[in-house]
C-alpha positions in Angstrom: 277.4 -62.1 382.9 274.5 -64.5 382.4 275.3 -68.2 382.6 273.6 -71.6 382.9 274.8 -74.7 384.8 274.1 -77.8 382.6 274.2 -81.2 384.3 274.4 -84.1 381.7 272.6 -87.1 383.1 271.6 -90.7 382.2 270.2 -93.0 384.9 272.1 -90.9 387.5 269.5 -90.7 390.2 271.8 -92.1 392.8 274.2 -89.2 392.1 271.6 -86.5 391.6 269.9 -87.4 394.9 273.2 -87.0 396.8 275.0 -84.1 395.1 272.4 -81.8 393.4 271.7 -79.9 396.6 275.3 -78.5 396.5 274.8 -77.5 392.9 271.5 -75.8 393.6 273.2 -73.7 396.4 276.2 -73.0 394.1 273.9 -71.8 391.3 272.0 -69.5 393.6 275.2 -68.0 395.0 276.5 -67.3 391.5 273.2 -66.3 389.9 273.2 -69.2 387.5 270.3 -70.9 385.9 270.2 -74.7 386.3 269.1 -77.3 383.8 269.5 -81.0 383.5 270.1 -82.6 380.1 268.6 -86.1 380.4 269.0 -88.9 377.9 265.6 -90.5 378.6 266.6 -92.1 382.0 264.9 -95.2 383.1 265.5 -94.7 386.8 264.0 -92.1 389.1 266.0 -89.1 387.8 263.1 -87.3 386.2 260.6 -87.8 389.0 263.2 -86.6 391.5 263.9 -83.5 389.4 260.1 -82.9 389.3 259.9 -82.9 393.1 262.7 -80.3 393.3 261.2 -78.2 390.5 264.4 -78.3 388.5 264.2 -77.7 384.7 265.2 -80.5 382.4 265.2 -81.4 378.8 264.8 -85.0 377.7 266.1 -86.8 374.6 263.2 -89.1 373.8 263.8 -92.5 372.2 267.0 -94.6 372.4 270.0 -93.6 374.4 272.0 -91.2 372.2 275.0 -90.7 374.3 276.7 -87.9 376.2 277.5 -85.7 373.1 273.9 -85.7 371.8 272.6 -85.2 375.3 274.7 -82.2 375.9 274.0 -80.8 372.5 270.2 -81.0 373.1 270.5 -78.7 376.1 273.0 -76.3 374.3 270.7 -76.0 371.3 267.8 -75.3 373.5 269.6 -72.7 375.6 271.2 -71.0 372.6 267.7 -70.5 371.1 266.2 -69.2 374.3 265.7 -65.5 375.0 268.2 -65.5 377.9 271.3 -64.6 375.8 273.6 -66.8 377.9 277.2 -65.7 377.7 278.6 -69.0 379.1 277.6 -72.5 380.1 279.0 -74.7 382.8 279.0 -78.3 381.4 279.1 -80.8 384.3 278.8 -84.5 385.0 276.2 -85.5 387.6 278.8 -87.0 390.0 280.6 -83.8 391.1 281.3 -82.7 394.7 281.7 -78.9 395.3 283.8 -78.1 398.4 283.2 -75.0 400.5 286.6 -73.7 399.4 285.7 -74.1 395.8 282.4 -72.3 396.1 284.0 -69.4 398.1 286.7 -68.9 395.4 284.5 -69.4 392.4 283.3 -65.8 392.3 286.9 -64.8 391.8 286.9 -66.6 388.5 284.1 -64.4 387.2 285.9 -61.2 388.3 289.0 -62.3 386.5 287.0 -63.7 383.6 285.3 -60.4 383.1 288.6 -58.6 382.9 290.1 -61.2 380.6 287.1 -61.4 378.2 286.9 -57.6 377.9 290.6 -57.5 377.0 290.9 -60.8 375.1 287.7 -62.0 373.4 289.4 -65.3 372.5 288.8 -67.3 375.7 286.9 -70.4 374.8 287.2 -72.8 377.7 288.0 -72.5 381.4 288.9 -75.8 383.1 289.4 -77.1 386.6 291.6 -79.6 388.4 290.1 -83.1 388.7 290.5 -85.1 391.9 289.3 -88.7 391.8 287.2 -89.9 394.6 289.2 -93.2 394.7 292.4 -91.2 395.4 291.1 -88.6 397.9 289.0 -88.9 401.0 286.0 -86.6 401.3 287.4 -85.3 404.6 290.7 -84.3 403.0 288.9 -82.8 400.0 286.6 -80.7 402.2 289.7 -79.3 403.9 291.7 -78.7 400.7 292.9 -75.2 400.3 291.6 -73.7 397.1 293.5 -71.0 395.2 293.0 -69.6 391.7 296.1 -70.1 389.6 295.6 -69.3 385.9 297.5 -71.3 383.3 297.2 -71.6 379.5 296.4 -75.2 378.6 295.9 -77.3 375.5 293.3 -79.4 377.2 291.4 -79.6 380.4 289.4 -82.4 382.2 285.9 -82.8 380.6 283.9 -83.5 383.8 283.4 -79.8 384.6 284.3 -76.7 382.6 283.1 -73.3 381.5 282.2 -72.9 377.8 282.1 -69.5 376.2 278.7 -69.4 374.4 280.1 -67.4 371.5 282.5 -70.2 370.7 279.7 -72.6 369.6 278.7 -70.2 366.8 282.2 -70.4 365.3 283.3 -74.1 365.9 280.0 -75.9 366.2 278.7 -78.2 368.9 279.8 -81.7 370.1 280.4 -84.3 367.4 277.7 -86.9 368.3 279.6 -89.7 366.6 281.7 -90.1 369.7 278.6 -91.1 371.8 280.7 -90.5 374.9 284.4 -90.2 375.8 286.5 -88.0 373.5 283.7 -85.6 372.4 285.0 -82.9 374.7 288.6 -83.4 373.5 287.4 -83.1 369.9 285.5 -79.9 370.8 288.5 -78.4 372.6 290.8 -79.3 369.7 288.5 -77.4 367.3 288.2 -74.5 369.7 292.0 -74.3 369.9 292.4 -74.5 366.1 290.0 -71.6 365.7 292.3 -69.4 367.7 290.5 -69.5 371.1 292.4 -70.0 374.3 291.9 -72.7 376.9 292.6 -71.8 380.4 292.9 -73.8 383.7 292.0 -71.8 386.8 293.5 -74.3 389.3 290.5 -74.8 391.5 289.7 -78.4 392.3 286.6 -80.5 392.2 286.0 -84.1 393.5 284.8 -86.4 390.7 283.2 -89.7 391.5 284.9 -90.9 388.3 283.4 -93.7 386.2 280.6 -94.2 388.6 278.0 -92.8 386.2 278.8 -95.3 383.5 276.3 -98.1 383.2 278.4 -100.7 381.5 282.2 -100.4 382.1 283.1 -102.9 379.4 281.3 -100.8 376.8 283.0 -97.7 378.2 286.4 -99.3 377.5 285.4 -100.1 373.9 284.3 -96.5 373.4 287.6 -95.3 374.9 289.6 -97.3 372.3 287.3 -96.5 369.4 287.1 -92.8 370.1 290.8 -92.3 370.6 291.4 -93.6 367.0 288.3 -91.8 365.8 289.8 -88.5 367.0 293.0 -89.3 365.2 291.3 -90.2 362.0 289.2 -87.1 362.1 291.8 -84.5 363.2 295.3 -85.7 362.7 297.7 -86.8 360.0 298.5 -90.4 359.1 301.5 -90.2 361.4 299.1 -88.9 364.1 296.9 -92.0 363.7 300.0 -94.2 363.9 301.2 -92.5 367.1 297.7 -92.8 368.6 297.8 -96.6 368.0 301.4 -96.9 369.3 300.3 -95.0 372.5 297.4 -97.5 373.0 299.8 -100.4 372.5 302.2 -98.8 375.0 299.4 -98.6 377.6 298.5 -102.3 377.0 302.0 -103.8 376.9 304.2 -101.6 379.1 304.3 -103.2 382.6 306.1 -100.2 384.0 303.4 -97.7 383.0 301.3 -96.8 386.0 298.8 -93.9 385.7 296.3 -94.8 388.3 295.1 -91.2 388.7 294.3 -90.9 385.0 290.7 -91.9 384.1 291.5 -92.3 380.4 294.3 -94.8 381.3 292.0 -96.7 383.6 289.4 -97.1 380.8 292.1 -98.4 378.4 293.7 -101.1 380.7 290.9 -102.3 383.0 289.4 -104.9 380.7 292.4 -107.2 380.9 295.3 -107.9 378.6 293.5 -110.3 376.2 290.4 -108.2 375.9 292.4 -105.0 375.5 294.1 -106.4 372.4 290.7 -107.4 371.0 289.3 -103.9 371.6 292.3 -102.3 369.9 292.0 -104.4 366.8 288.2 -103.9 366.8 288.5 -100.1 367.1 291.1 -100.0 364.2 288.8 -102.0 362.0 285.7 -99.9 363.0 287.4 -96.7 362.1 288.9 -97.9 358.8 285.4 -99.2 357.8 283.8 -96.0 359.0 286.3 -93.9 357.0 285.8 -96.1 353.9 282.0 -95.7 354.1 282.3 -91.9 354.2 284.2 -91.9 350.9 
């Protein structure tokens, strides 16, 4: 099977310079091509990639967000003559342990069997371990075992995407900019009858570190949660999404410190959280009205 490892990057030199060597070795071991999708970074990302001879594709002009950045690479790769059967979509702040690399080949052995028997596998996901919750020493020593489970969703920091799925469900919705674009894609993949699997292997994610402005990230988390509901769910689904956000803001007993989505929702403080929620509701209603 022919695959390509796609790193989505924007001003991520500090992560690329630390972690890309693990990715290069990983790609060689698994016979993967490697490309970086860059959103016109202003740091040393591109010059660093040049020194390593790593291929990259650049979105010229203003920053267009994660979804558009990933799409540009996927459009390019789909039109190439390589006939890729799958893509690994990954953030730039990922650590690959020795145990993960050693067990990863087992995924392809199983995947080949599954894809030959069931052509409806759309996504293979992995377990996310946050750097803030797990020391590097403990992660390096973590026992890695493949444990297949059918899922409705998987973490969006690193996953395998069946290339054939894009022909039937389309690419990322660029209106999300970032946060939620993978949930929207997974939802459409599931609705088209494809399966989402979690293989159980773990990766260390330096979560939130690649975001440039965390306040803006919180705004996008609110806006996109309601955008997803408006786009994909019923009126009751929209109401439940808003109630869920209110619960995260007002419930003092709710503690989900290991959940990056929850962290984005609550970290701006109580007063600003209420403002962001009201602003996101207004933005989505206005956006929906303009579409009519």
